[in-house]
KEVOMI-549612 format. One record per residue: residue in one letter; y, x, z of N, C-alpha, C in turn. Coordinates in steps of 0.02 Angstrom, whole numbers, padded with zeros to 5 digits, always signed. Layout:
BEGIN
AYXZYXZYXZ...
END
This chain:
BEGIN
M-00058+00050-00011+00015+00003+00010+00076+00047+00001F+00056+00097+00012+00127+00155+00029+00118+00189-00035V+00082+00199-00056+00066+00225-00110+00094+00193-00161T+00084+00135-00178+00120+00070-00230+00185+00068-00221S+00215+00045-00155+00266+00059-00126+00325+00119-00162R+00296+00173-00150+00321+00240-00152+00328+00231-00244R+00266+00240-00278+00285+00219-00350+00324+00189-00369R+00347+00136-00343+00384+00068-00368+00479+00112-00364Q+00482+00160-00291+00519+00154-00293+00538+00228-00346V+00501+00260-00366+00523+00304-00411+00517+00305-00484A+00468+00254-00500+00497+00213-00570+00551+00171-00564S+00578+00154-00507+00630+00101-00504+00709+00161-00499G+00695+00219-00488+00735+00267-00496+00753+00304-00545L+00692+00306-00587+00670+00327-00646+00702+00303-00702L+00720+00231-00691+00727+00165-00750+00820+00182-00770P+00866+00200-00731+00914+00201-00753+00927+00245-00790L+00897+00328-00764+00884+00379-00804+00865+00365-00909I+00813+00329-00880+00781+00333-00951+00817+00287-00994L+00854+00220-00964+00888+00167-01011+00960+00239-01024L+01004+00270-00984+01040+00314-01015+01038+00355-01054S+00972+00395-01047+00939+00428-01104+00934+00401-01166A+00910+00349-01182+00891+00306-01249+00976+00275-01261L+00990+00278-01224+01085+00256-01240+01120+00300-01275A+01092+00380-01239+01127+00441-01275+01104+00438-01341L+01028+00435-01347+01002+00460-01419+01035+00402-01472L+01059+00327-01451+01079+00293-01496+01152+00332-01522V+01194+00340-01470+01269+00342-01474+01294+00392-01517Q+01230+00449-01494+01260+00526-01540+01227+00515-01605P+01285+00543-01647+01277+00537-01734+01255+00608-01751A+01226+00599-01794+01226+00667-01833+01273+00700-01869H+01303+00768-01868+01340+00765-01913+01309+00828-01938A+01245+00850-01965+01226+00918-01996+01206+00863-02046I+01235+00928-02121+01232+00914-02173+01224+00985-02210K+01175+00971-02283+01155+01048-02310+01189+01042-02400F+01226+01049-02420+01227+01036-02488+01259+01099-02530A+01246+01098-02595+01270+01154-02638+01349+01134-02671L+01377+01190-02654+01470+01191-02673+01457+01246-02752D+01481+01198-02808+01506+01259-02882+01560+01286-02861A+01556+01354-02888+01624+01375-02900+01653+01365-02968Y+01717+01368-02940+01780+01372-03031+01822+01417-03020R+01853+01420-03059+01931+01471-03050+01960+01442-03002Y+01972+01358-03036+02020+01323-02993+01998+01264-02966P+01949+01284-02874+01906+01229-02872+01950+01164-02847S+01913+01107-02841+01961+01061-02769+01918+01063-02704Q+01952+01024-02654+01927+01025-02597+01862+00991-02598K+01791+00998-02545+01764+00953-02539+01763+00952-02461C+01772+00904-02434+01775+00886-02369+01723+00839-02358I+01701+00861-02260+01663+00814-02249+01702+00784-02172W+01715+00722-02185+01746+00691-02127+01734+00659-02071N+01734+00682-02009+01689+00639-01931+01775+00607-01898A+01722+00561-01874+01793+00523-01819+01785+00547-01766A+01872+00582-01730+01858+00611-01673+01940+00576-01649H+01930+00574-01566+01985+00542-01535+02022+00613-01516P+02094+00599-01468+02144+00657-01460+02115+00693-01409D+02100+00757-01409+02097+00790-01367+02014+00815-01364A+01995+00767-01419+01924+00785-01418+01894+00865-01454L+01824+00887-01422+01824+00973-01449+01795+00940-01500V+01819+00989-01559+01786+00994-01600+01724+01055-01632I+01688+01074-01631+01649+01137-01643+01616+01123-01732V+01634+01180-01769+01592+01182-01824+01566+01236-01836T+01516+01239-01861+01479+01294-01868+01426+01274-01944A+01461+01324-01991+01450+01343-02058+01417+01396-02063N+01362+01383-02087+01323+01437-02133+01324+01434-02204V+01357+01499-02219+01374+01500-02300+01329+01534-02329G+01275+01528-02355+01230+01550-02419+01255+01626-02449P+01240+01663-02470+01235+01708-02520+01258+01690-02593G+01308+01719-02619+01331+01704-02680+01364+01776-02725D+01340+01813-02776+01384+01867-02792+01444+01824-02830G+01517+01865-02841+01565+01851-02888+01614+01787-02847Q+01597+01750-02785+01636+01682-02765+01637+01699-02708R+01688+01655-02673+01744+01665-02620+01738+01590-02596I+01706+01601-02531+01705+01522-02496+01788+01530-02439D+01841+01473-02463+01876+01470-02417+01879+01371-02366I+01884+01388-02302+01858+01327-02278+01941+01308-02235E+01949+01255-02215+01995+01238-02183+01989+01156-02140I+02023+01155-02084+01990+01095-02051+02060+01059-02028I+02061+01012-02057+02119+00959-02050+02090+00896-02033D+02153+00841-02012+02124+00777-01986+02186+00736-02047S+02148+00658-02037+02188+00602-02081+02237+00585-02067S+02274+00613-02019+02365+00577-01993+02408+00594-02039P+02460+00547-02022+02529+00550-02070+02565+00636-02068Q+02543+00653-01999+02549+00737-02018+02529+00762-02040R+02465+00755-02059+02412+00805-02104+02399+00849-02066N+02386+00866-01999+02384+00923-01963+02336+00974-02000I+02346+01054-01995+02309+01100-02013+02275+01128-01947Y+02226+01148-01938+02191+01161-01860+02160+01249-01896L+02132+01234-01940+02117+01299-01939+02116+01323-02019S+02129+01370-02056+02118+01399-02129+02096+01472-02131K+02031+01489-02123+01993+01545-02169+02000+01556-02215K+02005+01599-02259+01983+01631-02328+01918+01673-02321N+01865+01675-02384+01809+01728-02398+01760+01720-02331I+01736+01667-02322+01688+01669-02250+01630+01671-02288S+01564+01700-02243+01523+01715-02267+01473+01722-02198G+01403+01703-02232+01365+01695-02171+01367+01661-02099E+01340+01648-02035+01360+01586-02015+01425+01628-01955K+01460+01555-01962+01536+01554-01933+01524+01507-01894R+01571+01510-01825+01577+01458-01784+01647+01443-01778F+01687+01384-01766+01751+01387-01767+01753+01314-01716A+01791+01334-01676+01816+01283-01601+01900+01265-01632V+01909+01182-01626+01978+01155-01619+01965+01097-01582T+02026+01048-01566+02045+01010-01520+02083+00965-01555A+02045+00897-01585+02105+00835-01594+02164+00836-01570H+02203+00829-01615+02284+00806-01602+02287+00734-01601S+02275+00701-01647+02275+00661-01641+02235+00579-01671E+02248+00528-01663+02173+00472-01683+02172+00474-01756G+02102+00470-01763+02078+00476-01834+02041+00514-01841D+02009+00537-01921+01972+00587-01947+01973+00653-01939V+01933+00701-01916+01946+00773-01942+01889+00788-02005G+01914+00815-02049+01878+00845-02099+01902+00903-02100V+01804+00938-02120+01830+01009-02119+01781+01016-02221C+01837+01073-02235+01841+01064-02297+01825+01128-02339F+01817+01132-02392+01775+01205-02415+01814+01206-02475R+01825+01276-02531+01821+01267-02587+01813+01337-02623N+01753+01347-02694+01726+01391-02703+01763+01434-02765Y+01803+01489-02750+01850+01505-02782+01778+01570-02834L+01776+01550-02903+01760+01584-02943+01789+01655-02962D+01786+01717-02962+01802+01783-02965+01831+01788-03034A+01894+01810-03040+01907+01822-03098+01879+01843-03164G+01839+01890-03141+01823+01929-03203+01726+01934-03207I+01723+01853-03187+01671+01813-03241+01690+01763-03280G+01663+01764-03342+01690+01712-03377+01660+01657-03387P+01676+01609-03397+01677+01531-03414+01614+01524-03438E+01579+01573-03495+01508+01553-03538+01448+01590-03499Q+01448+01617-03409+01410+01651-03385+01366+01558-03338T+01324+01589-03316+01263+01529-03269+01335+01491-03231R+01327+01465-03236+01376+01401-03157+01349+01431-03086R+01372+01441-03066+01360+01488-02975+01368+01403-02942S+01337+01454-02898+01362+01371-02827+01326+01432-02763R+01361+01386-02698+01320+01433-02636+01305+01368-02602I+01253+01400-02575+01220+01330-02510+01265+01348-02462I+01311+01294-02427+01318+01252-02355+01275+01248-02317D+01254+01270-02272+01228+01213-02216+01295+01187-02154L+01307+01153-02140+01377+01129-02088+01336+01086-02026D+01355+01100-01976+01332+01065-01926+01397+01050-01872I+01424+00991-01856+01483+00965-01833+01456+00934-01765D+01488+00978-01712+01490+00937-01643+01537+00909-01608I+01564+00844-01594+01621+00825-01565+01596+00800-01516G+01652+00812-01459+01656+00784-01391+01599+00789-01342A+01565+00769-01330+01516+00782-01294+01450+00837-01301D+01447+00811-01376+01399+00865-01405+01412+00915-01429A+01476+00941-01396+01532+01003-01418+01522+01045-01374V+01490+01023-01310+01515+01039-01239+01441+01083-01219D+01432+01168-01210+01378+01192-01198+01349+01196-01137Y+01314+01141-01109+01294+01125-01068+01246+01179-01032N+01215+01221-01083+01188+01298-01052+01222+01314-01010A+01253+01340-01044+01305+01391-01015+01342+01368-00953I+01348+01295-00934+01369+01261-00885+01317+01275-00828A+01257+01258-00840+01210+01254-00806+01193+01328-00794N+01180+01372-00820+01174+01444-00798+01262+01462-00747Q+01326+01439-00755+01375+01457-00728+01366+01447-00656E+01332+01375-00658+01346+01318-00587+01267+01314-00566S+01240+01357-00567+01172+01367-00568+01137+01283-00561L+01132+01250-00608+01105+01174-00605+01024+01190-00633S+00997+01140-00608+00947+01133-00625+00921+01085-00680G+00861+01076-00716+00859+01049-00780+00884+00960-00749L+00841+00921-00688+00867+00860-00708+00959+00840-00712E+00984+00909-00669+01032+00916-00671+01107+00940-00738T+01062+00933-00753+01091+00978-00833+01098+00905-00883E+01051+00877-00881+01009+00814-00913+01061+00754-00872M+01104+00759-00821+01129+00712-00807+01201+00732-00807R+01225+00803-00814+01285+00809-00841+01319+00800-00916K+01244+00798-00939+01249+00786-01014+01267+00694-01012L+01214+00668-00981+01237+00580-00966+01303+00580-00979E+01339+00626-00929+01394+00617-00895+01439+00600-00940G+01442+00653-00983+01498+00670-01042+01486+00609-01099V+01407+00579-01100+01406+00542-01145+01434+00476-01131V+01433+00475-01060+01441+00387-01045+01537+00401-01030K+01537+00470-01030+01629+00453-01023+01645+00415-01105E+01615+00471-01145+01652+00453-01213+01624+00378-01226I+01583+00348-01207+01574+00295-01215+01644+00231-01195V+01649+00235-01123+01677+00240-01096+01754+00237-01129D+01763+00286-01155+01843+00302-01199+01846+00263-01264E+01782+00268-01288+01795+00224-01344+01780+00159-01320M+01780+00130-01292+01765+00033-01257+01861+00051-01251D+01877+00089-01223+01952+00086-01203+02002+00103-01257Y+01968+00125-01314+02017+00140-01384+02007+00047-01420L+01931+00037-01407+01943-00014-01465+01975-00095-01426K+01968-00079-01354+02010-00109-01320+02099-00111-01327K+02127-00057-01320+02188-00057-01359+02196-00075-01429R+02154-00056-01455+02156-00083-01540+02147-00143-01537E+02110-00174-01515+02112-00265-01520+02185-00272-01497E+02208-00252-01430+02261-00266-01433+02316-00266-01468R+02313-00223-01481+02374-00203-01546+02374-00244-01615F+02301-00255-01617+02301-00316-01689+02337-00378-01663Q+02291-00399-01606+02312-00460-01578+02389-00473-01569S+02428-00430-01543+02490-00414-01540+02537-00405-01643T+02501-00392-01680+02526-00395-01737+02516-00462-01789N+02470-00486-01748+02451-00558-01761+02495-00616-01751V+02521-00596-01665+02553-00652-01648+02636-00643-01697S+02651-00559-01682+02714-00576-01715+02704-00593-01786T+02655-00586-01824+02653-00612-01884+02660-00682-01903G+02627-00697-01854+02643-00795-01848+02702-00806-01824V+02729-00792-01796+02807-00807-01757+02864-00773-01827R+02826-00737-01843+02889-00737-01927+02870-00786-01969V+02799-00789-02003+02781-00864-02043+02799-00927-02020Q+02810-00928-01940+02834-00995-01930+02904-01006-01925N+02925-00940-01917+03013-00953-01919+03045-00948-01978F+03010-00912-02053+03001-00917-02112+02986-00999-02127A+02936-01043-02111+02936-01093-02136+02979-01135-02104W+03020-01149-02033+03067-01177-02020+03115-01166-02066F+03155-01100-02081+03208-01081-02115+03194-01102-02196M+03127-01150-02209+03113-01174-02287+03129-01247-02291I+03125-01269-02227+03113-01343-02206+03181-01364-02204L+03237-01314-02166+03297-01326-02174+03331-01309-02219S+03318-01267-02241+03358-01247-02327+03324-01310-02384L+03275-01336-02388+03263-01419-02409+03300-01448-02379V+03297-01470-02321+03345-01554-02308+03425-01525-02325G+03439-01464-02313+03521-01441-02308+03530-01459-02388L+03485-01429-02451+03492-01427-02499+03490-01494-02520G+03434-01542-02497+03441-01620-02513+03505-01663-02482A+03526-01644-02425+03585-01687-02402+03640-01663-02449W+03645-01586-02483+03710-01577-02518+03702-01608-02592Q+03643-01627-02593+03635-01639-02672+03667-01714-02661I+03616-01739-02612+03658-01823-02609+03728-01854-02603L+03744-01782-02574+03834-01787-02571+03892-01774-02643H+03845-01718-02683+03882-01693-02740+03856-01774-02768L+03773-01785-02781+03781-01862-02819+03832-01907-02813R+03841-01920-02758+03869-01992-02723+03969-01983-02740S+03961-01917-02739+04037-01904-02737+04054-01903-02831F+04000-01865-02878+04019-01888-02953+04012-01966-02948F+03979-02005-02937+03986-02067-02945+04035-02095-02944K+04062-02088-02873+04147-02110-02860+04186-02086-02895R+04184-02030-02947+04232-02006-02981+04227-02052-03054K+04151-02064-03075+04129-02102-03125+04160-02174-03110Y+04172-02207-03040+04193-02292-03022+04110-02311-03050L+04063-02274-03035+03984-02314-03038+03978-02340-02978I+03995-02306-02934+04008-02336-02840+04055-02348-02811D+04042-02397-02773+04109-02397-02723+04117-02341-02678
END
């Protein structure tokens, strides 16, 4: 009897942890992508966009494959009206790791250009380089292994710290959605008031125009002696 109750207590204690772990797996998006980037004399940008909140940590890990006669440039920007540029590097190769902090609400883009060297003629075979890109945002970008080593955390405490970061991201996301809903609601209310005022203006204008037409016709008929 005691063993059964003890097992129930352990199971009930592990249930919230299991639920949080499942929730963490559901909310964590995958930001890894691998693609080939063709080289041109005047290349266009190829950007990978991900949503990020203000003050969110963004870790970009780019592994650029080998390629003769080519130069890869990277630029990290956002989609805000200011078009902030967080980082700009030229001629990257191998595995590179970059860390930036988002300044505004919107998407953060990791953009690449593959330049073809001037000494290579257009008649030669088209060239490209393979880029393996991994983007971690928010709680995913935190190095919990380093934190565990620094604070001497156990495996369970490290997992709880990860779940704490994920839950904080969820709460922040809910707060953002709430503020966005309030902003949309305020916009709808103000738009409704403007439409209503415009409708009253049109009604009053039509009534005034009708009254003016009646008075004008009455005075016209009086001048023509058609009515008294």
